N, C-alpha and C positions, 0 to 999 in steps of 0.2 A: 365863218363856215368853215368846219376840217373836214377832210376826207379820212374817214375811220375803217381801216378794216376791221371787218367783225367775224369772228369763228369759236368754235369749240369742239372739246373733245372731252366727255363725263366719263369717269367710270370708279367706283370705290372698290379696291382690291382685298377680298380676303384670302391671303395665301395658304390658309388651311381648308379653304372649301372644296368640294370634291370635282368642278368642272370649272374649265376655263371659258373666258370671253373671244369667241371667235369673231370673224368679219361679218360671217352670218348674222351674227346676234346683234349687232349695230345696224347693220343693213335692214333690219327686220324691223327693230323698234319693239315697242311694246305700251307702257304706260307713258311713256316720252315719244317724240317722234323719231323716225328713222332716219339712218344716214341721209343727209341732204348737204347738195352743193350749190352755189352760183344763185343765180336770179330765182328759184324756188323758195330758198332759205327763210327769207323773212315771213311770206304767208304762211310756211310749216308751223312758224312756233308762235305766230301771233295770237296774242290773247292766253297763252299758258303761261301758269307760275313756273316759269324757268328764268334764269337771270339774263339769256341772250334776250327773249322779250322783253324784261322791262329796260334793259341797255339800249335797245334799239327806239323804243318808244321815247325814252327821255332824252337821247341821242337829237332825236329828230325834234323834239322840242325846245331843245338847246340851239337849233339851227345848223346842227352838223349833217354830214352825207354819210350816214353808214353803208360800207363796202361789202356785200357779202361774201363768206370764203366758204367753208364748210363746218359742219356741226354734225356730233355723233355722239348718242349714249347707248349704255345697256346695262342690264341688270347687276348689280352686285354679285360676283364670282371670285373665283380664282384669278391668276394672274391673265394679262390682255395676253393672245398671242402675238408674236412678233409679225406676224402676216397681218394681223389685223392693225396694229400699231403704225409698221410702215406704210399700209395701204392709205388711212385715214390721213396722218399728219401728213402722206404725200398729196392727198386731194385737197387740205388747207394750203399748202404751200403751193402749187400749182395753183390754184385761184389767187392768191398774194401775188403771183409774178403777173398773172392776167390782168390784173387790178391797176397794175402800174405804180404811179405817184402816190404815196399816201401820206398823211401827216401824222397818224398813230394808229396803234394797234390795240383791238381789245380782244381779249381771251376768254371764254366761259370755260374754266376748266373745275375740277373737283378738286385736287390737291392729296386724292390717295391712291393714285393710279400706279401699281405694280405692273412691269411686263415679264415676259420671259426675258428678257436680256437688260433690263433697266429697273434696278430698285425704284428710281425716282422717276417715272414716267414727265410729269409733268414739267419736273428740272430739265430735261432733256429737250421735251417741246421748247422750250423758252431759251433753250441753248440754240437749238438750230434756228430758231426765230430770229436772234441776235443776228449770228453768221450771213441772214438775211438783210436785214433792218439797219444794223450796226448799232452803237452803244447810243446816241443821241437821241434817236426816235423815241418819243412817249410810249409807253407799253404799259397797259394797267389789265390785271386780271381779277376774277371773281373766283372766289373759292368756297366749298362748301362748310360748313360748321366742324365737318368731321376730318377737313384736311391734316394731312402729316407733313405740316410745312416743313420744306429743308432750305439749308443756308442757300443753296443753289437758285431755290425759287426764289427768295427775299433777294440776291444779287444781280437776279435777271431780269426781275421784274420794278419797273418805278413804283408799283404800288400793288397789293394784293389785299381784297376788299372781300371776307367773308361773311356769311349770314348770321343772324343774331338770334334765330328762333329754332328751337328743336320742341316739336314738330317745324319743319323749315315752311313756314307760312311767308318768308319773307323774301323767296328766293327772286322773283319778280324787282322787287323794291331793292334788293342788292346789287342787280345787274344797273338800275338806276342809280342807286349809289355811287358805283363804279364809273358811270357816266358824268355826275357831278365832280367826282375827282379827275377823271381825264380832263375836263374841260378847266377846271381850276390849273391842272399843270400846263397847259395848251395857252392858258391867258396869262400865268405870269411868265413862262419861257423857261422856267427851272424846274427842278425836280424839287419835291420834298426831303428832307432830312428821314430816316428811318432808323424804328429800334425792333430789336428781335429777340425773343426770350421761350427758351426750349424750358420746359419742366420735367422731375425727374420722375415722374411715376403715369402708368397708364388709367385711363377713366373707363370703367365699364359704358358699354353704350347706352345702357339704360338711365346712365343717372346725368346725362348731358340735358336732361329734360329742361325748358327753360320756362315750363309752366310753375316750378317749384322749388325752393332753393335745396342746394347750395346754387345751383346754375343759374336761377333767377338773380339771385343775388351778385354773381360776377358780372353779368350783363347789364345791370343796372347800375353797379359802379366804373364800368367800362363808358357808359353814357356821363356818367357825373364827371368824368377824365376828359371827355371831349367839350364838356359843355365851356363856354366863353372863351374859348381858343382856337387856334386855326390847327386843329389835331382831327386825325382819323385814326382810330381803334379798332383792332379785331381780336378776338379770342377766339382759338380753334381747338376743341375738345380731342381731335385726333382722332385716327380710327385703329382700335388697338388690334382687331387680328389681323395685322399685316407686319410679317416678321420681316422687319427692316429696320437698318441702323437709327433712322430719323423719325420712327412712330414716338406719337405722343402728343401731348398737348403743345401748345405753344400761343405765343399773344406778340403782336404787331403793332408798331405805333409811328405814326406819318406826321411831320409837319411840326409848328414849334412846338418844344419842350416834350419831344418824342421820347429821350431818353427817361427822363424823369416820371412820363406817364407809364411808360412800360415797364418801370421798377416799382413804381407803387400797384399796379395791374398784378403783378408777378407776386409782389408781399402777401396780396389779398386771397390770391388762389391757393398759395403756399399752406397759409394759416388755415384755410378749410379742407386741406386735403382729408382726414377722417371723414369729413361730412359726404364724400361721394361713395363712400361705400353703400353696395347695392342690397336691396331687401328683395328677395323672391320667394316664391310658393314652390312645394313640390305638387305633381300632379295630379295625386289622388287627393290630397288634403284640399287643394284649388277646386277640385270638382265636385268633392261632396260639400265645400262651404258655399259652393255658386249653386247647387242644387237646393240645399236647406234656405238659404236666403230666398233666392228667386219664387219659393212657394209663397212669402209674404212681401216681396220686393213689387212695386209699382212700374220699374224701368228695366232694364236689361243686365245683368252680371256681364261683364265683359271680362274674358280671359287673354292676356297675350302670349303668345308662343313664341317668345324672344329668342330661344335658341335655333329655331328654325325659319327667321326672319329673310325673308329674300333680299330686303335691303341692306343688309348686312353680308350678304353671301351665303346665306341657307338655301337650302333646294326647295324650299317650301314643298317638301313630299312627305315628311315623318306623320304618323298615323298615332304616335303614343296619347296624346290626346284625345284623338278620336276613340281610341282604344277604351279610353276612361272614361267617357262619356256613354259607351255603350254599356260598360260593365257596370255602370251604377245607374243606368237605366234613365238617363237624364231625358227630360221632357222639353219640348219647345227651345231646343239647342241648335245652333247652326253654327257651321266649320268654312272660312273662306282664309286664302283659296289655296287649297291642294293641287299642286302643279301636276297633271297626271294625262299628257295628250293622249296617249293610247286609249285609257278608259273613256275619257272623253268622244274619241272619236267611234268608241262602240256602243255609247249611249245612244249618239246621234244615229247610229245605225238601226239601232232596236228601236227607238222613237219615244216620243213622251208617252208615257203610261206604262211602258213595258216594265216587266220585272227580270233582270239580269243578275247571273251571279260574275263576282269581280273580286279581282286581286287589287285593290286601290292603292295608290302612295308607294314610297320605297323604291322610286325608279332610278335612283342616283347612285345606289351600290355602296351607302356609305355600311360599313362593319357592323353589325348586329341590329340592323333594319329589316323589318320585315314587312310586307305587304299587309294589309286588311282584307279579309277574304269574309264576304257575307253574300247574300241576295239582297238587292237596292231596287228599288222603286225609281224610276226615272219619272220626275216630277217636272220637270221643266228644259228646255234646251234654248240656247243662245249664240249667237254668232261673235260674242266678244266683243262687240262695236258699239260704244256708248262713250259718255263725255262725262268727266267728272265734274262735282258739284260740289264736295268739300273744299275746305282753305288749304289743302295740301296739295292734291289733285286737279284745283282747280283749272277749268278750259282743257285738260288733256284730256287729248283724243285718243281714249284708249282702243288697242289692237290686240286682244287677248286671244285670238283664235277660238275654236268651238268650244263652248262651255256647257255646262250640264249640273243640275241640281238633282242628286240622288236622297233617297231618303230610307232610312232603316229604324224603324219604331218611332221613337220621338226623336231623333237624331238627323239633322241633314247635312249634307256637304257639297259644297261648290267645286266644281271641279275647272280648271284652266288650261289652256294649250299654250301659255307664255307665263312667265313668274313675272309677278307685280305683288308689292307689300298691300294686305289688306286694310288700305288707310281710307278708303270712302265708301260711302252708302251705298253710291250708284253701282257698287259691283253687287250688291245684294238684290237690289230692285231691279235690276237687268235680267234678274231670273225669278223675278216675282216676289221676293222676298221683302218684306217690311221690318228692316231691323229694329226699328221702336218697337215692334210687338212681339219680338222673341224674348224669351225669358233667360238663354245664356248665348252671347256670341263669344266664338273663339276666332281669334285673328293670327294669323302669322304676320307679325309686324312688331317692334321693339317699342316704339315713340310715336312716330307718326301717325297711328290711328288714332292718337288721343287728340288729334283737331277737331275730327269729324265724330269720333266717338264717345269720346269723354263725356260731354253736355248733355247725351243720353242715357250714360251709364248711372245704374244703381251704384256701382263699386267697379272699380279695376284692379285686376289680380296679374301681376307679372310674373310668368308661369316658368320654372325651367325645366321643361321638358326634355329629352336628349337631343341632339342637332349641333350644326358646326359652327355656331355661333355662340360658344359657352360664356355665362356671365364671369366665371371664374377663369381669369387668364392662367391660372396655374395649370388648365388639364391643354394649356397649348405648349409645343415643344417649339420655343422659339431657340433661335442661332445666331441673330444677327441684331440683336437689341444692343444701343448703349449700355456700358456696364455699370452705369449709376440708376438705371431706369428699375423702379420697383412694378412689379407685374398688375398689383393692386395697390390703391392708396393704402396711407400706413393709418391706422388707427391711433 
């Protein structure tokens, strides 16, 4: 039995986003648990589809003793503040010191954290870890599929284990895979050979979806290359809205034949570069198509407001699609989740059934963005406390603050007081809306919504309404990318 120190620090950083991740964001939590340290940590994450929960469960089943450090996550945004980074990493290492002697360390990291003072947040965490535990102690880290993997991260961890699904329905399973990898390292007494490749182009966030090609084929090939050998492979799509030197896709291979497997997977992805070009709808055309098709469809039309996705650093407060729904007089339409704590508070003060004049949305002050002004009916109120039921947010104990369902003609809007991707049907049901009965659903999400909403959808349209996460990377003013990087896949 090994004593394994277990902690984590999760943030996906869009350096072009309007707002930064403060310590208070990590301390509050929202879709994921709030900052927790010491003995309360494992109960706080148990049963949730996140890597640390899967690691702890699997490690225990393998006979190990997980030792809790600290864990925190916040909604994607601009840089993690220096204050937040130093305080949270400080808590992780304070708990590590308190734990005494351990046989290994597991960290649940994202892989795309940028801070006010470090381009490579995870590389810095791992550097500080190595100064404390030395080079010989086994260190394994799980990563998000959207990690911007750096050479420093590869050098300082003995194995980096990434998700294989987008929507990320395998987060807990990835933690369990990391536990098995760490067990193999402990059992063999030696560290595996490793190989690492970076690709020379950025992938649009919508194009890494593993439900269809080309990404589906990449992960099928990855698993074929693992079969029949002592190898573990990962492919990370990267997180493109990060203006750092090492942004972009990468792949990792560990174990026997790592170099050969990495080379073959690298060639497979490069040959399909043009297949990663995105297809998106303009707002006016998407809403018109959805209205026309909804008249004869038996299931909801689903529109993904990808450029305001809070899961990629959007503020979840743009109203361009809402305005288009109202302008075209959509019926049976519901939009979620518009992040607007002030309007949610006013709705609660007015009470259910009240009619109130509001200017909703556009709270983040983005240039060219204005609130939507109208008189709404307050249909339903909620406290924002419920449990996720879909494959992505499964088991997550949501804490989204005061929520409100507003209506205007045939259009309804769900307001929330904390940011979270609209990726779970429970977000609608919390306010009495049955998503399967709606004609049109507008979701502030890019891909994660597909896990719970694609099965009920008549059709899914990815819509490029204005927002801080543009599909076309040419809209970003990059300063730090490597010279060879192409901002879009080459046709």
